[in-house]
N, C-alpha and C positions, 0 to 999 in steps of 0.2 A: 574393551576394543564392539564398535557395532558399524555392525554390515563397512568392515573394512576403514572409518573414520574414527580422530576419538571421538569419543563422548563428551561431553558437557554440560556437567549439571543445568552451571546457569543462565547459558543459554542456550536449554532445553528449556528450562522455567521461567526464562523471559517471551522468549518466540518458536518458535523451531522452521517459521514460514520465514522464506531468504527471498522471498521476490516484487519481483519491482516493477511496475506500472510502466518504465518509459525508459527508452535507450540514454545516457546520459548523456545528460543538455536540453532534453526537449523541455522538461519541468518547468522554464522557465516558460514558458514557448508558451502553454499553458495555465501557472499565474497569471501571467499578465491576461493576459484571453478574457481569465476571469475579475483579474481588475477593469481590461478592460469596460464590460457590463457594472460593475459599479465595486466602488472603498470597499477594501475587508477585511479584518483583523485576519491574523494564522489562523485559528482558527473555523476562524467564519471555511475556509478553504479546504481541508479537513475534513470538514463538516459538507462542503460541497462533491468536491471530488467523491467522496463514499457513494453520497444521494445517486451520483453519477455513473457510480459501475455496480452497482444497485448491489451497495455495503464489502466486494470483493478487493475497493485497494481502498484503502483507513493508513495517510500518508502520519508519516510520524512529526511529531512536534522537527523532533533532526533532520527532518526534511526538509521543511514548506521555511520555518526563520529561517534558516543558512541559505536561504536562495532565492525569499524576500531580501536579507542582509545586499542579497550580492548587488539584488536587483537594482534598490538603492545603491549604491558603491558606484555601479551605473550610465544609475540615472535614470537607471528604463519608473525605475517608480518610487511615493517617495507617503510620509507617514505624516500626521496628525495623532498629538495626545487628544481622546475619549475613553474623559467613568473611566481612566489608567490605562486603556490597553491601545498599543498603533492603528489605527487603521489605517493601513494604506490606497493606494491611488495609483493609475496609472500618470505616467507624465509625461507634454506632451514628447520626448524619445523617445517615450515605451511605445509611443501610441507610431516615430515618425521606423524603427525597429521591426510592430512583427507585420510595416506596409511593407517594408526594406525586405524582411525575409517572410513571407507570407507563403512559395512555395513548402518552407519545408514548415512553419502552420499552420497549414493546410493539413499536410500531411501527416502531423502529428494526429488532429484533429483524429484524423481520414479513420486513424490507426484508435482510436478513444470510441471511435462513433465502432468499430466491426469488432473489435476486444470485450465491451465495453454493449455492446447487443442487444437484446431479452434473450431476441433466439440463441446468439454463442455465452449469453450465459443461465439461462433458462435448463442446460444439458446440465451442467454444473452445479446448479443450485441443490438441490434434493443430498447428494455426494458431502458436498462442502459440509453442509446444515449438520448429515454427519458428524465429520470428522469436527468440527468445531466443536461438537455435544463429546467427540469422543475427550475432545483436546481440556474439555473443562472438570470433566472428570472425574480423571491422571492430576489438572491441574489443581482440584479443591481438594483429592484426596492420596496423593498419592505420596507425600510427608504422613503415612498415618499408616502404611500403610507397614505390615511384620515384613522379614523377607524369604517368608512361604510365597504370600500371597503375594507377592514382587516379579520374584522368580514367573510365577502362573500369569501375571499376567503379562510381564518376555517373553513367555512364551507365546503368547494367544499374539503375541503384535507382530511378532517376528515371523509370527504360520501368517497371518494377514497376510505380509509384507508381500511375502514370497508367490499366498495366491491373486492379488493386486497386477503384482510385475508379468507371473505368469497369463493375465487377461489383457496385461495390454500387450505383448507378444503377440499374443497372434493377430 
């Protein structure tokens, strides 16, 4: 047990982060907006969202490609093959959908602008840099640790968790 929850090594090493930038169903508006600007392949969408969020949000291919496929099936996006990659474009139906859902799409844009403003992100930038450096350190060396060192690190992390939790409650 790890703080009342089962510890799953596979999930820990894959990524311990379980955060999403959007409410369910909102990503389609964001992707269509990006396609409205110019045709893009999936990796380009991932990279653009990471850049817009100052690196705090990087959607996985397992999120972006199913969204692109869904938009294609809805008739809101189409693709062409270029150098072995699918390059997606918004269709006329996609433009109409965005126009008809402009209140929702505008709300999603406002949410992104607020969440990802440099002012809001700047507050967490230093903390997240340290967090990611710690994550990389543990990921690169954890499998080489002996039992004693692993236990020492677990105790340090447990203490740090308790102290951070205490600060957040103040």
